[in-house]
N, C-alpha and C positions, 0 to 999 in steps of 0.2 A: 533259534528267534529269527536270524538274517536272513535276508533272500536275493538272492543271484540276480545283478542287473538293477536297470533303475526305471525298468520297464513299468508305465502305470497300468495295473490289468483292471478289470471291469466288476466292481464290488461282486461279491462271492454273496451276503449276508442281505436281503433284503426285505425278511421279512421278520416282523417282531421277536418271534421264538428264535430264531436262528442270531439274529443281531445279540440276545440278551446269553445266549450260549454261548456264543463268539466272545465277548466281553468277559464272561466268566472263565474261561479257558485263558484270554490274558492276564486276570487277575492272579489266576493260579501260576501263571509264571513269571508274574512279576513278583508274587508273593517271596518276601526272605529272600529276592535275588537281586542285590544292586546290581550287577550288571543288566540282566534285562529289563529293570526297570527303569535305568536312564534311557536304553535302548528304544523304550514302548513311547517315553516323553519324546525323546527328539523327532519322531517319528509322527507324533501327534502336533508339535510345533511345526513341523513342513505340513500338516493338514491346514494348520490354520494361518500359515501365511501364503496371504494370497495377494498380498504389494496392494496395487490399486484397487481392484476388483469391487472389494467388500467397504463399505461406508464403517461396518464394525466390525473388526474380524473374531470377537468372542461370539459374535453372533451368529456365524457361520453352520447351516445346518443341513447335512450333505443330505439326508432323508427328503428333505424339501424339494431337492433337485431330481430326485430321482422320475422313471419315466412314468406316468398313468400308468393306473388299473388297467384302463382300455386295452393298451400295449400300444399304445401312437404317441410318438415323438413330434411335438410340435416344432415350428422357427423363431427364432427369434431374433429382434434388430434392436441396437439402442434407439433409436429415433422410431418414431411410431406412423409416420406417414408411406407406411410400405405393405398396408392389408391387402392391398390388388396384386403384388408378389406372393405372398402367403398365402393366398386362396389359389392361385394360378398354378404355383406349384405343389401344392401339396393335391390338386386335381390329378395332376400330372404324374405324383408319384403312387395314386389311389389306382391304376390302370395297371396290373403286373405283366402285360404283355411290353406294353411301351415302355416300362421300367427296367425290363431284362432289355429290352435293345437298346435304349442309352448306356446300360452297363456294359455291353459288348461291343458299342461303337470304339473303335481305335482314335486315340485322341493325337493328332498331327501337332499340333503346337508343343514346341520345347518349354516357352514357359508356360508352366499351369499355372502359376497366378493369373496371368492373361487370357486364358483358354474357357470360356463359357461352357462348355462341354463338359471339362474336367468337371467345373467347381458343380455342375449339375449333380454330376457323379459321385463327389461328395457328399451332396448337401442328400441325396436318395440311399447312400451309404449310409447316414447318419439316423437317418428317417428309419430306414429298416433296421438297423442293429445298434444303436445307442442303448443307454440303459440311463441316459439322463431325459430329464424333462424336456428339454429345447435343446435344436442347436441354434448357433451363435451362427448367421447366413449373412455375415459382411463379406465376406469373400465374393459368393456368388454375385451381390452387387457390385462390388467392383468390378468384377470380370466384364459385365455386362455394360458394354462402352456407347456412345453416342456417336452419330454421324460425323462426328467432330475429334472423334478418338478421345472423347473424355469420358472417366468413371458415372455410373448412375448417380445420381444428386436425390438419395433418399431422404433428402428433408424435403422435398416437393413434392406432392401428390401427384400422378401420374393419370390419365386414362387407363383403364384396365382395357378399353380393347387395343388403345396404342400402344401398349406394353408389350400385351400379346402378338400382334402382329410384328413388333421388331424383333423379340426372343426369339419366335419360330424363325423367322427373316435368317437370324444370326447362328439357331442351330442347324436349320436344313442348310448352309452352305460349310458349318463345319464335318457335315456325314457326307458330303460329297464325292460320288468316285469310292465309296465303299458300300457293303452288303446293308448298313442302314439309311441308305440314302432313299428309300422308299417308305421310310418307318411314320416320318410325320403324316406323309398322304393315306396312308392304310388306317390310320390309327383317329386321322381327324380332318382328312378329307372328305368332300364329297362335291356335288356336282349337281348346279341347277338346268333345266332344260323349258324352255321356252317355245311352244310352238304356234303358230298362226294357222288357223284354216278358213279354208274358205266357204261361203253359204252356197258357191254357184259353181263351184268346183271340187276337185280332191287333192288340189293343191295345199299342201304343208309346209312353210315356212319355219325350220327349227334353230334354236341359235342356244348353244351349252356355254356355262360358265363355270369355273370349279371355283371352291371358298374352303375354307378352314374357319371361318365364322359367318352365323348368319342372324340376323336380328329376328327376336321371337317377340309377337305381341305379347304382354302381360295382363293388360287391363280387361279386366271383366272373363280372365279365361282360368279357366278348371284345371288344366293339365298344358303339357309342354303338347299332346299329339293335337289338342284342341286349336293350340296356336299355330303349328305345323300346317294345319287343316286350312288356313288363308292362305298357303302360297300354292295349293291346287285347285282352288277355285278358278273356273272360267269365267271371261268376262266377254263381251259384246261392243266391239269399239264402234265409235262412230260414225252411223250410219248403216249398222245392221249388216254389214257386209262381211265381217268377218270374227271368228271365235278366237280368244287368246288363252291359253291353257298353260297352267307351271307346273311342272312335275320336280322334286327333289328328291336325290338319291347318296345316301351316307356310303362311303365306303366302308369296308370289311377287313379288319386285320386278321392275317391268315393265321 
């Protein structure tokens, strides 16, 4: 009956049929055996003893905490003003090559609690391998420091674009000098090119700008492609002497 060590292993019985079979086995092992019955009771009480994590310990239901049938794991935070964090992190995770790059990035910080890169690796690890319904991402939020060195205040709603820019800046700094230094540029970077062409000669003036985020018009647009079309439409400058053309180039991850 006894197991070696105190490591908490993932649950093996996840389906009703396997759970019922396991319960029948435990019943037979405890039947007319006071030692086994006592030991099983001890293990059961340990499962129910969750301290202050549950308002009513006897309502604890492991099945309610299982991973969804879709196979995806959610992110959970005790304070609700964090939807912008959830949406961005889940989008990052759903990019397999970017996720693998984050996993392979060496962590330079000695203090893992304050390492945003390490905590993102932990989040990705749970989203990929956990058998639970959701992962409590509070350590990841605490590792995100503002410019004064203070942890992110998850009780305050933050602009998603502002958070995205700050997160990218911090993560890029974390992988500087490593093979993953171009990870963000390859997966999410792009370049806009603005050309000004004269109507009277062949001279072309060109300017390039890099970006991680572009603003897309959504009103009365049926698709992203239709919205992006606005970026490449030419126009004539005042006086009718010059044409202005814009181009958008997205980098491709190798």
